[in-house]
Gaussian input, Z-matrix of N, CA and C with variables (Angstrom, degrees):
# hf/3-21g

backbone

0 1
 N
 C     1     B1
 C     2     B2     1     A1
 N     3     B3     2     A2     1     D1
 C     4     B4     3     A3     2     D2
 C     5     B5     4     A4     3     D3
 N     6     B6     5     A5     4     D4
 C     7     B7     6     A6     5     D5
 C     8     B8     7     A7     6     D6
 N     9     B9     8     A8     7     D7
 C    10    B10     9     A9     8     D8
 C    11    B11    10    A10     9     D9
 N    12    B12    11    A11    10    D10
 C    13    B13    12    A12    11    D11
 C    14    B14    13    A13    12    D12
 N    15    B15    14    A14    13    D13
 C    16    B16    15    A15    14    D14
 C    17    B17    16    A16    15    D15
 N    18    B18    17    A17    16    D16
 C    19    B19    18    A18    17    D17
 C    20    B20    19    A19    18    D18
 N    21    B21    20    A20    19    D19
 C    22    B22    21    A21    20    D20
 C    23    B23    22    A22    21    D21
 N    24    B24    23    A23    22    D22
 C    25    B25    24    A24    23    D23
 C    26    B26    25    A25    24    D24
 N    27    B27    26    A26    25    D25
 C    28    B28    27    A27    26    D26
 C    29    B29    28    A28    27    D27
 N    30    B30    29    A29    28    D28
 C    31    B31    30    A30    29    D29
 C    32    B32    31    A31    30    D30
 N    33    B33    32    A32    31    D31
 C    34    B34    33    A33    32    D32
 C    35    B35    34    A34    33    D33
 N    36    B36    35    A35    34    D34
 C    37    B37    36    A36    35    D35
 C    38    B38    37    A37    36    D36
 N    39    B39    38    A38    37    D37
 C    40    B40    39    A39    38    D38
 C    41    B41    40    A40    39    D39
 N    42    B42    41    A41    40    D40
 C    43    B43    42    A42    41    D41
 C    44    B44    43    A43    42    D42
 N    45    B45    44    A44    43    D43
 C    46    B46    45    A45    44    D44
 C    47    B47    46    A46    45    D45
 N    48    B48    47    A47    46    D46
 C    49    B49    48    A48    47    D47
 C    50    B50    49    A49    48    D48
 N    51    B51    50    A50    49    D49
 C    52    B52    51    A51    50    D50
 C    53    B53    52    A52    51    D51
 N    54    B54    53    A53    52    D52
 C    55    B55    54    A54    53    D53
 C    56    B56    55    A55    54    D54
 N    57    B57    56    A56    55    D55
 C    58    B58    57    A57    56    D56
 C    59    B59    58    A58    57    D57
 N    60    B60    59    A59    58    D58
 C    61    B61    60    A60    59    D59
 C    62    B62    61    A61    60    D60
 N    63    B63    62    A62    61    D61
 C    64    B64    63    A63    62    D62
 C    65    B65    64    A64    63    D63
 N    66    B66    65    A65    64    D64
 C    67    B67    66    A66    65    D65
 C    68    B68    67    A67    66    D66
 N    69    B69    68    A68    67    D67
 C    70    B70    69    A69    68    D68
 C    71    B71    70    A70    69    D69
 N    72    B72    71    A71    70    D70
 C    73    B73    72    A72    71    D71
 C    74    B74    73    A73    72    D72
 N    75    B75    74    A74    73    D73
 C    76    B76    75    A75    74    D74
 C    77    B77    76    A76    75    D75
 N    78    B78    77    A77    76    D76
 C    79    B79    78    A78    77    D77
 C    80    B80    79    A79    78    D78
 N    81    B81    80    A80    79    D79
 C    82    B82    81    A81    80    D80
 C    83    B83    82    A82    81    D81
 N    84    B84    83    A83    82    D82
 C    85    B85    84    A84    83    D83
 C    86    B86    85    A85    84    D84
 N    87    B87    86    A86    85    D85
 C    88    B88    87    A87    86    D86
 C    89    B89    88    A88    87    D87
 N    90    B90    89    A89    88    D88
 C    91    B91    90    A90    89    D89
 C    92    B92    91    A91    90    D90
 N    93    B93    92    A92    91    D91
 C    94    B94    93    A93    92    D92
 C    95    B95    94    A94    93    D93
 N    96    B96    95    A95    94    D94
 C    97    B97    96    A96    95    D95
 C    98    B98    97    A97    96    D96
 N    99    B99    98    A98    97    D97
 C   100   B100    99    A99    98    D98
 C   101   B101   100   A100    99    D99
 N   102   B102   101   A101   100   D100
 C   103   B103   102   A102   101   D101
 C   104   B104   103   A103   102   D102
 N   105   B105   104   A104   103   D103
 C   106   B106   105   A105   104   D104
 C   107   B107   106   A106   105   D105
 N   108   B108   107   A107   106   D106
 C   109   B109   108   A108   107   D107
 C   110   B110   109   A109   108   D108
 N   111   B111   110   A110   109   D109
 C   112   B112   111   A111   110   D110
 C   113   B113   112   A112   111   D111
 N   114   B114   113   A113   112   D112
 C   115   B115   114   A114   113   D113
 C   116   B116   115   A115   114   D114
 N   117   B117   116   A116   115   D115
 C   118   B118   117   A117   116   D116
 C   119   B119   118   A118   117   D117
 N   120   B120   119   A119   118   D118
 C   121   B121   120   A120   119   D119
 C   122   B122   121   A121   120   D120
 N   123   B123   122   A122   121   D121
 C   124   B124   123   A123   122   D122
 C   125   B125   124   A124   123   D123
 N   126   B126   125   A125   124   D124
 C   127   B127   126   A126   125   D125
 C   128   B128   127   A127   126   D126
 N   129   B129   128   A128   127   D127
 C   130   B130   129   A129   128   D128
 C   131   B131   130   A130   129   D129
 N   132   B132   131   A131   130   D130
 C   133   B133   132   A132   131   D131
 C   134   B134   133   A133   132   D132
 N   135   B135   134   A134   133   D133
 C   136   B136   135   A135   134   D134
 C   137   B137   136   A136   135   D135
 N   138   B138   137   A137   136   D136
 C   139   B139   138   A138   137   D137
 C   140   B140   139   A139   138   D138
 N   141   B141   140   A140   139   D139
 C   142   B142   141   A141   140   D140
 C   143   B143   142   A142   141   D141
 N   144   B144   143   A143   142   D142
 C   145   B145   144   A144   143   D143
 C   146   B146   145   A145   144   D144
 N   147   B147   146   A146   145   D145
 C   148   B148   147   A147   146   D146
 C   149   B149   148   A148   147   D147
 N   150   B150   149   A149   148   D148
 C   151   B151   150   A150   149   D149
 C   152   B152   151   A151   150   D150
 N   153   B153   152   A152   151   D151
 C   154   B154   153   A153   152   D152
 C   155   B155   154   A154   153   D153
 N   156   B156   155   A155   154   D154
 C   157   B157   156   A156   155   D155
 C   158   B158   157   A157   156   D156
 N   159   B159   158   A158   157   D157
 C   160   B160   159   A159   158   D158
 C   161   B161   160   A160   159   D159
 N   162   B162   161   A161   160   D160
 C   163   B163   162   A162   161   D161
 C   164   B164   163   A163   162   D162
 N   165   B165   164   A164   163   D163
 C   166   B166   165   A165   164   D164
 C   167   B167   166   A166   165   D165
 N   168   B168   167   A167   166   D166
 C   169   B169   168   A168   167   D167
 C   170   B170   169   A169   168   D168
 N   171   B171   170   A170   169   D169
 C   172   B172   171   A171   170   D170
 C   173   B173   172   A172   171   D171
 N   174   B174   173   A173   172   D172
 C   175   B175   174   A174   173   D173
 C   176   B176   175   A175   174   D174
 N   177   B177   176   A176   175   D175
 C   178   B178   177   A177   176   D176
 C   179   B179   178   A178   177   D177
 N   180   B180   179   A179   178   D178
 C   181   B181   180   A180   179   D179
 C   182   B182   181   A181   180   D180
 N   183   B183   182   A182   181   D181
 C   184   B184   183   A183   182   D182
 C   185   B185   184   A184   183   D183
 N   186   B186   185   A185   184   D184
 C   187   B187   186   A186   185   D185
 C   188   B188   187   A187   186   D186
 N   189   B189   188   A188   187   D187
 C   190   B190   189   A189   188   D188
 C   191   B191   190   A190   189   D189
 N   192   B192   191   A191   190   D190
 C   193   B193   192   A192   191   D191
 C   194   B194   193   A193   192   D192
 N   195   B195   194   A194   193   D193
 C   196   B196   195   A195   194   D194
 C   197   B197   196   A196   195   D195
 N   198   B198   197   A197   196   D196
 C   199   B199   198   A198   197   D197
 C   200   B200   199   A199   198   D198
 N   201   B201   200   A200   199   D199
 C   202   B202   201   A201   200   D200
 C   203   B203   202   A202   201   D201
 N   204   B204   203   A203   202   D202
 C   205   B205   204   A204   203   D203
 C   206   B206   205   A205   204   D204
 N   207   B207   206   A206   205   D205
 C   208   B208   207   A207   206   D206
 C   209   B209   208   A208   207   D207
 N   210   B210   209   A209   208   D208
 C   211   B211   210   A210   209   D209
 C   212   B212   211   A211   210   D210
 N   213   B213   212   A212   211   D211
 C   214   B214   213   A213   212   D212
 C   215   B215   214   A214   213   D213
 N   216   B216   215   A215   214   D214
 C   217   B217   216   A216   215   D215
 C   218   B218   217   A217   216   D216
 N   219   B219   218   A218   217   D217
 C   220   B220   219   A219   218   D218
 C   221   B221   220   A220   219   D219
 N   222   B222   221   A221   220   D220
 C   223   B223   222   A222   221   D221
 C   224   B224   223   A223   222   D222
 N   225   B225   224   A224   223   D223
 C   226   B226   225   A225   224   D224
 C   227   B227   226   A226   225   D225
 N   228   B228   227   A227   226   D226
 C   229   B229   228   A228   227   D227
 C   230   B230   229   A229   228   D228
 N   231   B231   230   A230   229   D229
 C   232   B232   231   A231   230   D230
 C   233   B233   232   A232   231   D231
 N   234   B234   233   A233   232   D232
 C   235   B235   234   A234   233   D233
 C   236   B236   235   A235   234   D234
 N   237   B237   236   A236   235   D235
 C   238   B238   237   A237   236   D236
 C   239   B239   238   A238   237   D237
 N   240   B240   239   A239   238   D238
 C   241   B241   240   A240   239   D239
 C   242   B242   241   A241   240   D240
 N   243   B243   242   A242   241   D241
 C   244   B244   243   A243   242   D242
 C   245   B245   244   A244   243   D243
 N   246   B246   245   A245   244   D244
 C   247   B247   246   A246   245   D245
 C   248   B248   247   A247   246   D246
 N   249   B249   248   A248   247   D247
 C   250   B250   249   A249   248   D248
 C   251   B251   250   A250   249   D249
 N   252   B252   251   A251   250   D250
 C   253   B253   252   A252   251   D251
 C   254   B254   253   A253   252   D252
 N   255   B255   254   A254   253   D253
 C   256   B256   255   A255   254   D254
 C   257   B257   256   A256   255   D255
 N   258   B258   257   A257   256   D256
 C   259   B259   258   A258   257   D257
 C   260   B260   259   A259   258   D258
 N   261   B261   260   A260   259   D259
 C   262   B262   261   A261   260   D260
 C   263   B263   262   A262   261   D261
 N   264   B264   263   A263   262   D262
 C   265   B265   264   A264   263   D263
 C   266   B266   265   A265   264   D264
 N   267   B267   266   A266   265   D265
 C   268   B268   267   A267   266   D266
 C   269   B269   268   A268   267   D267
 N   270   B270   269   A269   268   D268
 C   271   B271   270   A270   269   D269
 C   272   B272   271   A271   270   D270
 N   273   B273   272   A272   271   D271
 C   274   B274   273   A273   272   D272
 C   275   B275   274   A274   273   D273
 N   276   B276   275   A275   274   D274
 C   277   B277   276   A276   275   D275
 C   278   B278   277   A277   276   D276
 N   279   B279   278   A278   277   D277
 C   280   B280   279   A279   278   D278
 C   281   B281   280   A280   279   D279
 N   282   B282   281   A281   280   D280
 C   283   B283   282   A282   281   D281
 C   284   B284   283   A283   282   D282
 N   285   B285   284   A284   283   D283
 C   286   B286   285   A285   284   D284
 C   287   B287   286   A286   285   D285
 N   288   B288   287   A287   286   D286
 C   289   B289   288   A288   287   D287
 C   290   B290   289   A289   288   D288
 N   291   B291   290   A290   289   D289
 C   292   B292   291   A291   290   D290
 C   293   B293   292   A292   291   D291
 N   294   B294   293   A293   292   D292
 C   295   B295   294   A294   293   D293
 C   296   B296   295   A295   294   D294
 N   297   B297   296   A296   295   D295
 C   298   B298   297   A297   296   D296
 C   299   B299   298   A298   297   D297

   B1=1.4579
   B2=1.5374
   B3=1.2907
   B4=1.4758
   B5=1.5086
   B6=1.2429
   B7=1.5319
   B8=1.5165
   B9=1.3332
   B10=1.4742
   B11=1.4192
   B12=1.2736
   B13=1.5316
   B14=1.5975
   B15=1.3761
   B16=1.3884
   B17=1.6617
   B18=1.3259
   B19=1.3891
   B20=1.4705
   B21=1.3052
   B22=1.4258
   B23=1.5327
   B24=1.2862
   B25=1.4542
   B26=1.4028
   B27=1.3198
   B28=1.4859
   B29=1.5430
   B30=1.2681
   B31=1.4917
   B32=1.4237
   B33=1.3252
   B34=1.4410
   B35=1.5668
   B36=1.3387
   B37=1.5618
   B38=1.5062
   B39=1.3688
   B40=1.4816
   B41=1.5251
   B42=1.3208
   B43=1.5188
   B44=1.4351
   B45=1.3797
   B46=1.4387
   B47=1.4821
   B48=1.3788
   B49=1.4175
   B50=1.5323
   B51=1.3427
   B52=1.4947
   B53=1.4250
   B54=1.3366
   B55=1.5018
   B56=1.5223
   B57=1.4097
   B58=1.4111
   B59=1.4080
   B60=1.3603
   B61=1.4670
   B62=1.5133
   B63=1.2623
   B64=1.4371
   B65=1.6263
   B66=1.2817
   B67=1.4179
   B68=1.5709
   B69=1.3763
   B70=1.4656
   B71=1.6123
   B72=1.3526
   B73=1.5206
   B74=1.4772
   B75=1.2759
   B76=1.4960
   B77=1.5404
   B78=1.2624
   B79=1.5342
   B80=1.4719
   B81=1.3991
   B82=1.4237
   B83=1.6079
   B84=1.3231
   B85=1.3539
   B86=1.5425
   B87=1.3371
   B88=1.4263
   B89=1.4865
   B90=1.3084
   B91=1.4147
   B92=1.5973
   B93=1.3551
   B94=1.4136
   B95=1.4684
   B96=1.4075
   B97=1.4126
   B98=1.4956
   B99=1.3930
   B100=1.5433
   B101=1.5671
   B102=1.2600
   B103=1.4559
   B104=1.4982
   B105=1.3493
   B106=1.4571
   B107=1.4751
   B108=1.3414
   B109=1.5014
   B110=1.5123
   B111=1.2883
   B112=1.4831
   B113=1.3792
   B114=1.3261
   B115=1.5140
   B116=1.5102
   B117=1.2934
   B118=1.4092
   B119=1.5401
   B120=1.3207
   B121=1.4717
   B122=1.3568
   B123=1.3045
   B124=1.4110
   B125=1.5477
   B126=1.3364
   B127=1.4146
   B128=1.5339
   B129=1.4471
   B130=1.4082
   B131=1.5736
   B132=1.3235
   B133=1.3545
   B134=1.5430
   B135=1.3610
   B136=1.4718
   B137=1.5652
   B138=1.2463
   B139=1.4619
   B140=1.5964
   B141=1.3168
   B142=1.3896
   B143=1.5133
   B144=1.3186
   B145=1.4562
   B146=1.6311
   B147=1.2938
   B148=1.4846
   B149=1.6085
   B150=1.3571
   B151=1.4724
   B152=1.4633
   B153=1.3759
   B154=1.3490
   B155=1.5767
   B156=1.3640
   B157=1.4272
   B158=1.5750
   B159=1.2731
   B160=1.4637
   B161=1.5006
   B162=1.3230
   B163=1.4204
   B164=1.6498
   B165=1.2707
   B166=1.4302
   B167=1.6274
   B168=1.2483
   B169=1.4459
   B170=1.5260
   B171=1.3587
   B172=1.4559
   B173=1.4996
   B174=1.3642
   B175=1.4318
   B176=1.3883
   B177=1.4156
   B178=1.4771
   B179=1.5669
   B180=1.3036
   B181=1.4578
   B182=1.4369
   B183=1.2461
   B184=1.5239
   B185=1.4016
   B186=1.3296
   B187=1.5373
   B188=1.5657
   B189=1.3590
   B190=1.5208
   B191=1.5482
   B192=1.3676
   B193=1.4212
   B194=1.6354
   B195=1.3332
   B196=1.4528
   B197=1.5119
   B198=1.2401
   B199=1.4780
   B200=1.4752
   B201=1.3413
   B202=1.4821
   B203=1.4959
   B204=1.2783
   B205=1.4899
   B206=1.4955
   B207=1.1795
   B208=1.5251
   B209=1.5348
   B210=1.3767
   B211=1.3698
   B212=1.5039
   B213=1.3045
   B214=1.4516
   B215=1.4476
   B216=1.3239
   B217=1.4260
   B218=1.5736
   B219=1.3215
   B220=1.4805
   B221=1.5177
   B222=1.2604
   B223=1.5613
   B224=1.5765
   B225=1.2164
   B226=1.5072
   B227=1.5569
   B228=1.2682
   B229=1.5205
   B230=1.5090
   B231=1.2964
   B232=1.3763
   B233=1.5849
   B234=1.4086
   B235=1.4785
   B236=1.6115
   B237=1.2964
   B238=1.3971
   B239=1.4893
   B240=1.3869
   B241=1.4435
   B242=1.4778
   B243=1.3778
   B244=1.4501
   B245=1.4911
   B246=1.4413
   B247=1.3835
   B248=1.5699
   B249=1.2725
   B250=1.5295
   B251=1.5103
   B252=1.2883
   B253=1.5078
   B254=1.5254
   B255=1.4026
   B256=1.3665
   B257=1.6026
   B258=1.3343
   B259=1.4871
   B260=1.5158
   B261=1.2632
   B262=1.5032
   B263=1.4725
   B264=1.2812
   B265=1.5012
   B266=1.5410
   B267=1.2816
   B268=1.4116
   B269=1.4861
   B270=1.3687
   B271=1.4330
   B272=1.4851
   B273=1.4007
   B274=1.4939
   B275=1.5226
   B276=1.2788
   B277=1.5028
   B278=1.6115
   B279=1.3661
   B280=1.4729
   B281=1.4374
   B282=1.3353
   B283=1.3885
   B284=1.5051
   B285=1.2956
   B286=1.4242
   B287=1.4987
   B288=1.3357
   B289=1.4763
   B290=1.5549
   B291=1.3181
   B292=1.4425
   B293=1.4608
   B294=1.4236
   B295=1.4341
   B296=1.5209
   B297=1.4027
   B298=1.3994
   B299=1.4522
   A1=113.77
   A2=120.83
   A3=121.73
   A4=113.02
   A5=117.46
   A6=121.48
   A7=109.39
   A8=111.90
   A9=126.62
   A10=108.06
   A11=119.54
   A12=123.63
   A13=103.88
   A14=111.99
   A15=119.08
   A16=103.44
   A17=110.73
   A18=118.78
   A19=116.54
   A20=124.21
   A21=121.27
   A22=115.28
   A23=115.90
   A24=120.83
   A25=115.12
   A26=122.15
   A27=127.15
   A28=109.64
   A29=120.66
   A30=119.57
   A31=111.80
   A32=118.89
   A33=122.82
   A34=113.63
   A35=113.26
   A36=118.48
   A37=115.07
   A38=114.61
   A39=120.72
   A40=111.87
   A41=120.87
   A42=121.06
   A43=109.25
   A44=123.09
   A45=126.80
   A46=108.76
   A47=118.65
   A48=118.25
   A49=112.96
   A50=116.51
   A51=121.04
   A52=117.50
   A53=114.91
   A54=119.55
   A55=115.71
   A56=109.21
   A57=117.74
   A58=112.20
   A59=119.58
   A60=124.49
   A61=112.36
   A62=119.49
   A63=128.64
   A64=108.32
   A65=116.93
   A66=122.93
   A67=114.87
   A68=108.25
   A69=115.56
   A70=111.66
   A71=109.63
   A72=115.66
   A73=104.92
   A74=111.71
   A75=120.21
   A76=112.58
   A77=117.54
   A78=122.28
   A79=114.52
   A80=119.86
   A81=122.81
   A82=108.86
   A83=117.81
   A84=120.09
   A85=105.84
   A86=115.73
   A87=128.48
   A88=110.05
   A89=119.22
   A90=121.58
   A91=108.01
   A92=118.32
   A93=120.65
   A94=105.54
   A95=114.44
   A96=124.75
   A97=108.35
   A98=110.37
   A99=116.49
   A100=112.77
   A101=120.24
   A102=123.23
   A103=111.52
   A104=120.74
   A105=125.82
   A106=112.65
   A107=119.59
   A108=119.22
   A109=110.50
   A110=119.59
   A111=119.79
   A112=115.31
   A113=119.37
   A114=123.26
   A115=112.05
   A116=121.83
   A117=123.11
   A118=115.30
   A119=118.01
   A120=123.96
   A121=112.08
   A122=127.26
   A123=128.87
   A124=110.92
   A125=114.57
   A126=118.65
   A127=118.10
   A128=117.15
   A129=117.73
   A130=108.45
   A131=122.66
   A132=125.40
   A133=113.46
   A134=111.52
   A135=117.73
   A136=109.98
   A137=119.40
   A138=124.20
   A139=109.17
   A140=111.55
   A141=122.21
   A142=111.20
   A143=115.83
   A144=123.45
   A145=110.16
   A146=111.86
   A147=117.43
   A148=110.51
   A149=116.55
   A150=125.23
   A151=108.42
   A152=121.68
   A153=127.30
   A154=110.47
   A155=115.84
   A156=119.23
   A157=106.91
   A158=116.27
   A159=120.90
   A160=106.63
   A161=118.17
   A162=121.60
   A163=114.85
   A164=113.07
   A165=118.08
   A166=109.35
   A167=116.24
   A168=121.33
   A169=114.87
   A170=113.22
   A171=118.49
   A172=107.32
   A173=116.70
   A174=125.29
   A175=113.89
   A176=116.90
   A177=118.62
   A178=105.37
   A179=115.63
   A180=130.83
   A181=113.10
   A182=120.34
   A183=123.26
   A184=110.61
   A185=117.16
   A186=120.28
   A187=107.99
   A188=108.86
   A189=112.98
   A190=112.40
   A191=118.11
   A192=118.70
   A193=106.96
   A194=118.69
   A195=118.52
   A196=110.76
   A197=119.06
   A198=127.77
   A199=108.90
   A200=117.73
   A201=117.22
   A202=112.08
   A203=120.48
   A204=117.36
   A205=107.29
   A206=124.48
   A207=125.83
   A208=110.93
   A209=119.60
   A210=120.83
   A211=116.60
   A212=115.61
   A213=124.39
   A214=112.81
   A215=122.84
   A216=127.42
   A217=103.34
   A218=113.56
   A219=123.21
   A220=117.39
   A221=116.23
   A222=117.24
   A223=111.92
   A224=116.25
   A225=119.57
   A226=112.18
   A227=114.84
   A228=119.74
   A229=105.05
   A230=121.25
   A231=118.82
   A232=114.56
   A233=115.06
   A234=119.50
   A235=99.09
   A236=115.71
   A237=127.66
   A238=111.92
   A239=120.59
   A240=124.46
   A241=106.51
   A242=113.61
   A243=116.91
   A244=110.55
   A245=116.57
   A246=119.58
   A247=113.30
   A248=113.60
   A249=120.60
   A250=111.20
   A251=119.11
   A252=120.83
   A253=111.68
   A254=118.86
   A255=122.34
   A256=110.21
   A257=116.40
   A258=123.14
   A259=112.13
   A260=122.16
   A261=120.22
   A262=113.55
   A263=118.16
   A264=123.09
   A265=110.76
   A266=118.50
   A267=126.60
   A268=109.64
   A269=121.41
   A270=124.06
   A271=113.78
   A272=119.39
   A273=115.93
   A274=119.00
   A275=114.47
   A276=118.41
   A277=110.91
   A278=111.82
   A279=118.78
   A280=112.68
   A281=116.84
   A282=124.01
   A283=109.91
   A284=122.57
   A285=126.13
   A286=108.58
   A287=113.65
   A288=121.73
   A289=107.58
   A290=116.64
   A291=125.12
   A292=109.31
   A293=117.29
   A294=122.65
   A295=107.24
   A296=117.37
   A297=117.52
   A298=114.10
   D1=145.96
   D2=-178.64
   D3=-116.39
   D4=-162.87
   D5=-178.71
   D6=-93.86
   D7=155.09
   D8=169.74
   D9=-110.53
   D10=109.62
   D11=-179.55
   D12=-102.24
   D13=116.77
   D14=-174.20
   D15=-107.24
   D16=122.63
   D17=176.85
   D18=-107.95
   D19=118.62
   D20=-173.49
   D21=-115.72
   D22=-19.87
   D23=179.21
   D24=-93.40
   D25=165.05
   D26=-171.53
   D27=-123.06
   D28=32.28
   D29=177.48
   D30=-48.62
   D31=108.16
   D32=-172.22
   D33=44.04
   D34=43.67
   D35=-177.16
   D36=46.04
   D37=-87.07
   D38=-165.87
   D39=-78.43
   D40=-12.51
   D41=-176.78
   D42=-62.76
   D43=-41.47
   D44=-178.67
   D45=-64.95
   D46=-37.42
   D47=-178.48
   D48=-61.93
   D49=-43.72
   D50=173.95
   D51=-65.64
   D52=-35.49
   D53=172.32
   D54=-57.83
   D55=-49.94
   D56=179.97
   D57=-65.85
   D58=-41.70
   D59=175.32
   D60=-55.51
   D61=-37.74
   D62=179.83
   D63=-57.68
   D64=-33.94
   D65=-175.56
   D66=-96.98
   D67=-14.75
   D68=178.35
   D69=-67.83
   D70=151.24
   D71=175.80
   D72=-113.86
   D73=170.55
   D74=177.26
   D75=-52.51
   D76=118.58
   D77=176.51
   D78=90.90
   D79=5.80
   D80=177.66
   D81=-70.15
   D82=163.14
   D83=175.70
   D84=-119.40
   D85=148.36
   D86=-179.97
   D87=-118.92
   D88=123.06
   D89=-177.31
   D90=-117.16
   D91=123.81
   D92=178.08
   D93=-101.17
   D94=129.12
   D95=176.82
   D96=-133.52
   D97=167.20
   D98=174.66
   D99=49.37
   D100=-131.89
   D101=-171.47
   D102=-69.75
   D103=-25.32
   D104=179.93
   D105=-58.39
   D106=-26.69
   D107=177.08
   D108=-64.83
   D109=-12.71
   D110=172.68
   D111=-62.05
   D112=-26.35
   D113=173.77
   D114=-60.21
   D115=-17.67
   D116=175.02
   D117=-71.59
   D118=-14.21
   D119=172.07
   D120=-73.54
   D121=-30.64
   D122=-176.06
   D123=-87.61
   D124=84.16
   D125=-172.03
   D126=-61.58
   D127=-35.10
   D128=-177.28
   D129=-74.81
   D130=-35.72
   D131=175.95
   D132=-68.61
   D133=-41.19
   D134=-179.36
   D135=-66.48
   D136=-34.39
   D137=-178.95
   D138=-59.04
   D139=-48.50
   D140=177.64
   D141=-60.28
   D142=-46.04
   D143=-179.12
   D144=-62.61
   D145=-48.96
   D146=-176.88
   D147=-62.24
   D148=-37.28
   D149=177.73
   D150=-58.79
   D151=-43.06
   D152=-176.49
   D153=-74.79
   D154=-34.90
   D155=176.52
   D156=-64.66
   D157=-46.29
   D158=-176.60
   D159=-57.16
   D160=-52.24
   D161=-177.96
   D162=-52.02
   D163=-36.22
   D164=-178.88
   D165=-102.30
   D166=14.66
   D167=176.76
   D168=53.39
   D169=37.33
   D170=175.36
   D171=-92.56
   D172=137.80
   D173=171.50
   D174=-89.82
   D175=136.85
   D176=-178.61
   D177=-115.68
   D178=129.12
   D179=178.48
   D180=-109.74
   D181=145.54
   D182=170.38
   D183=-137.71
   D184=142.89
   D185=-179.93
   D186=-83.42
   D187=121.04
   D188=-172.92
   D189=-66.83
   D190=-32.26
   D191=-177.63
   D192=-66.63
   D193=-34.60
   D194=177.41
   D195=-67.83
   D196=-40.19
   D197=175.03
   D198=-56.88
   D199=-56.40
   D200=-177.30
   D201=-66.02
   D202=-35.74
   D203=179.56
   D204=-64.09
   D205=-37.19
   D206=-175.02
   D207=-87.11
   D208=-6.84
   D209=177.43
   D210=71.01
   D211=30.64
   D212=-178.68
   D213=-83.12
   D214=137.26
   D215=177.87
   D216=-102.61
   D217=112.75
   D218=171.18
   D219=-78.89
   D220=105.82
   D221=-176.65
   D222=-103.44
   D223=20.81
   D224=179.38
   D225=-121.25
   D226=122.20
   D227=-179.79
   D228=-73.36
   D229=-24.60
   D230=-172.16
   D231=-83.04
   D232=0.79
   D233=173.52
   D234=-95.71
   D235=121.35
   D236=175.18
   D237=-80.38
   D238=112.55
   D239=-176.06
   D240=-89.89
   D241=131.45
   D242=175.34
   D243=-133.55
   D244=153.18
   D245=176.69
   D246=-88.95
   D247=161.35
   D248=179.26
   D249=-52.18
   D250=-36.17
   D251=-177.83
   D252=-74.02
   D253=-9.25
   D254=-178.25
   D255=-91.23
   D256=-18.28
   D257=178.22
   D258=-47.42
   D259=-49.47
   D260=179.02
   D261=-54.98
   D262=-35.79
   D263=-178.89
   D264=-70.11
   D265=-32.76
   D266=-176.72
   D267=-72.05
   D268=-44.79
   D269=-173.75
   D270=-55.04
   D271=-55.58
   D272=-179.41
   D273=-68.51
   D274=0.43
   D275=176.10
   D276=-84.15
   D277=-5.31
   D278=-179.02
   D279=-121.98
   D280=155.60
   D281=-177.67
   D282=-76.62
   D283=-39.32
   D284=177.38
   D285=-151.30
   D286=160.06
   D287=178.21
   D288=-114.45
   D289=138.57
   D290=175.23
   D291=-124.49
   D292=125.27
   D293=-177.71
   D294=-95.68
   D295=135.36
   D296=179.03
   D297=-119.90

């Protein structure tokens, strides 16, 4: 089991993504919630981020309710969308959780 890295802030949107990815290990998961889903609007930066995640086999999740509230269009199949009621299932799949 690996780590679940939860990113909720949007400091310059994609900056947090790369910061978290720097601490992520092979197979870790990254969950975007709250304002962090705004990074999904930056297609160019997100494409680079997703390529790096794929290279280290990190899974990227995003909370669909936060995406819908902010009116964001997700154009990446590699971002796994989950509902808030699925969060409790995600937590025990990981050894520890890190909030960013």
